[in-house]
C-alpha positions in Angstrom: -22.4 -6.2 -15.3 -23.8 -7.9 -12.3 -23.4 -6.0 -9.0 -21.3 -7.5 -6.3 -23.5 -9.4 -3.8 -24.1 -7.5 -0.6 -23.2 -10.8 1.2 -19.6 -10.6 -0.1 -17.0 -10.4 2.7 -13.3 -10.5 3.1 -11.7 -13.7 4.2 -10.7 -12.3 7.6 -8.6 -15.3 8.6 -6.6 -15.0 5.4 -6.1 -11.3 5.9 -4.9 -11.9 9.5 -2.5 -14.6 8.3 -1.1 -12.2 5.7 -0.6 -9.5 8.3 0.9 -11.9 10.8 3.4 -13.0 8.1 4.4 -9.4 7.3 4.9 -8.7 11.0 7.7 -11.3 11.0 9.8 -9.0 8.8 11.8 -6.2 10.4 11.0 -6.9 14.0 11.9 -4.1 16.4 10.6 -3.7 20.0 8.1 -6.2 21.3 5.0 -6.0 19.1 6.7 -3.4 16.9 8.6 -3.1 13.6 11.7 -1.3 12.4 11.3 -1.7 8.6 12.7 1.5 7.3 12.5 2.3 3.6 14.8 0.4 1.3 16.6 -1.4 4.1 17.1 -5.2 3.8 14.0 -5.8 5.7 12.0 -3.5 3.4 13.4 -5.4 0.4 12.3 -8.7 2.0 8.8 -7.4 2.5 8.7 -6.0 -1.0 9.8 -9.3 -2.5 7.1 -11.1 -0.5 4.4 -8.6 -1.6 5.4 -9.0 -5.2 5.1 -12.8 -4.9 1.6 -12.4 -3.3 0.5 -10.1 -6.1 1.7 -12.5 -8.8 0.0 -15.4 -7.1 -3.2 -13.4 -7.2 -2.8 -12.9 -10.9 -1.8 -9.3 -10.8 0.5 -7.6 -13.3 3.3 -6.1 -11.3 5.2 -2.9 -12.3 7.7 -0.7 -10.4 8.1 3.0 -11.2 11.4 4.9 -11.1 11.0 5.7 -7.4 10.4 2.0 -6.5 6.7 2.3 -5.9 5.0 -1.1 -6.6 1.8 -1.4 -8.5 -0.2 -4.7 -8.7 -2.8 -4.4 -11.5 -6.0 -6.4 -11.9 -7.5 -6.0 -15.3 -11.1 -4.7 -15.7 -13.6 -5.6 -18.3 -12.9 -2.2 -19.9 -9.2 -2.0 -19.2 -8.8 1.3 -21.0 -10.5 3.1 -18.1 -8.4 4.9 -15.4 -7.8 2.5 -12.5 -9.2 2.5 -9.0 -6.1 2.6 -6.8 -6.0 1.1 -3.3 -2.9 1.2 -1.2 -0.6 2.8 1.3 3.0 1.9 2.4 5.0 -1.0 3.8 7.9 1.0 5.3 7.8 1.9 9.0 9.2 4.4 11.3 12.1 3.4 13.6 9.9 1.5 16.0 6.2 1.4 15.3 3.3 -0.9 15.1 2.5 -3.8 12.7 -0.6 -2.2 11.1 0.5 1.4 10.3 0.6 1.6 6.5 0.8 -2.0 5.5 -2.8 -2.8 6.4 -3.8 -0.4 3.6 -1.7 -2.4 1.2 -2.7 -5.9 2.3 -6.4 -4.9 2.5 -6.2 -4.1 -1.2 -4.6 -7.5 -1.8 -7.4 -9.2 0.2 -10.0 -7.3 -1.9 -8.4 -8.8 -5.1 -8.2 -12.2 -3.6 -11.9 -12.0 -2.6 -12.9 -10.9 -6.2 -10.8 -13.8 -7.5 -12.7 -16.2 -5.2 -15.9 -14.9 -6.6 -14.7 -15.0 -10.2 -15.8 -11.4 -10.5 -14.4 -8.9 -12.9 -14.8 -5.2 -12.2 -15.4 -2.7 -15.0 -12.4 -0.6 -14.1 -8.9 -2.0 -13.4 -7.8 -2.1 -9.8 -4.2 -1.3 -8.8 -2.8 -2.0 -5.4 0.0 0.4 -4.5 2.9 0.4 -2.2 4.5 3.9 -2.1 8.2 4.1 -1.4 9.5 6.0 1.6 6.1 7.2 2.8 7.2 7.6 6.3 10.4 9.5 5.5 12.2 8.2 8.5 15.3 7.3 6.5 15.0 9.7 3.6 13.3 12.9 4.7 10.9 14.3 3.9 7.9 12.0 4.1 5.6 11.0 1.2 8.2 11.8 -1.6 7.3 8.9 -4.0 3.5 9.5 -3.7 4.2 13.2 -3.9 6.2 12.8 -7.1 3.4 10.6 -8.6 1.0 13.5 -7.8 3.3 16.0 -9.4 4.4 17.8 -6.2 8.1 16.6 -6.3 10.5 16.2 -9.2 11.6 12.5 -9.7 15.3 13.4 -9.9 15.1 15.5 -6.7 13.5 12.5 -4.9 16.2 10.1 -6.1 18.9 12.4 -4.7 17.4 12.5 -1.2 20.2 11.5 1.1 19.5 9.0 3.9 20.5 9.7 7.4 22.8 6.7 7.2 24.7 7.8 4.1 23.4 6.5 0.7 20.8 8.3 -1.5 17.4 6.9 -2.2 18.3 6.3 -5.8 21.4 4.3 -4.7 19.4 2.2 -2.4 16.7 1.5 -5.0 19.5 0.1 -7.2 21.0 -1.9 -4.4 17.7 -3.6 -3.5 16.6 -4.2 -7.1 13.7 -1.8 -7.0 14.9 0.9 -9.4 12.0 0.4 -11.8 11.7 1.9 -15.3 8.0 2.9 -15.3 7.5 6.7 -15.4 6.3 8.3 -12.1 2.7 9.5 -12.4 1.6 11.4 -15.5 -1.5 9.2 -16.0 -5.1 9.4 -15.0 -6.5 7.7 -11.9 -10.2 7.3 -11.2 -10.0 7.3 -7.4 -7.7 6.3 -4.6 -8.7 4.5 -1.4 -6.5 4.0 1.7 -7.5 1.9 4.7 -5.2 3.3 7.4 -4.5 2.8 11.1 -2.4 5.5 12.7 -0.9 3.7 15.7 0.0 5.5 18.9 -0.6 5.5 22.6 -1.7 9.0 23.3 -5.5 8.5 22.9 -5.4 5.3 24.8 -3.4 6.7 27.7 -5.7 9.7 28.0 -8.8 7.6 27.6 -10.1 9.7 24.8 -13.1 8.3 23.0 -13.1 8.2 19.2 -15.8 7.7 16.5 -16.0 4.7 14.2 -17.7 4.7 10.8 -20.5 2.1 10.9 -22.4 2.9 7.6 -22.3 5.2 4.6 -24.4 6.1 1.5 -23.1 4.8 -1.8 -23.6 6.5 -5.1 -27.0 4.9 -5.6 -28.3 6.1 -2.2 -28.2 2.7 -0.7 -27.2 2.4 2.9 -24.0 0.3 3.3 -23.3 -1.1 6.7 -19.8 -2.0 7.9 
């Protein structure tokens, strides 16, 4: 298998367009979003994400807790997948990047590989975890937690929302009560590109560090 050229780059304009489109769904305060898990706005975002995945040639499955998986086949499709993802639900009034950037960056990776006509050895799965924020159905990270074996699936389905219905009832209402088992399968690795948005560091003028390069498995320096 030929290595991916070091000159390969995301189509940043396309990624920004995708993010801008997602930020039109579930608008809250100025510049913010209120797209709580399994609300109508979350369903609208999910539907659009599924459309984007299928347009990119991905096989889409939904597990019993509504987590969405977009799979790109590898040359050895029997190998455990590399997963890339995060969540598309938001807190009551938060920013446009928190969570969803990790999902849409995975989508852009797949689109870039498609542009290059490049097939990876392992399959790649883009993941959107249900109710990662936990703002409507506490606690947080219940779907990803169930995938990892921390929570029981039936217990998660019975989580009652602060506005009345259970998580399971809202999965059925929005059409995202999937039939794929939750977890119980091998995963090679998981990557999450994440921006935790907040004003505290900015208001206090606290400097942060940014990753500029790293060593890959071959000992080659990779610059970002």
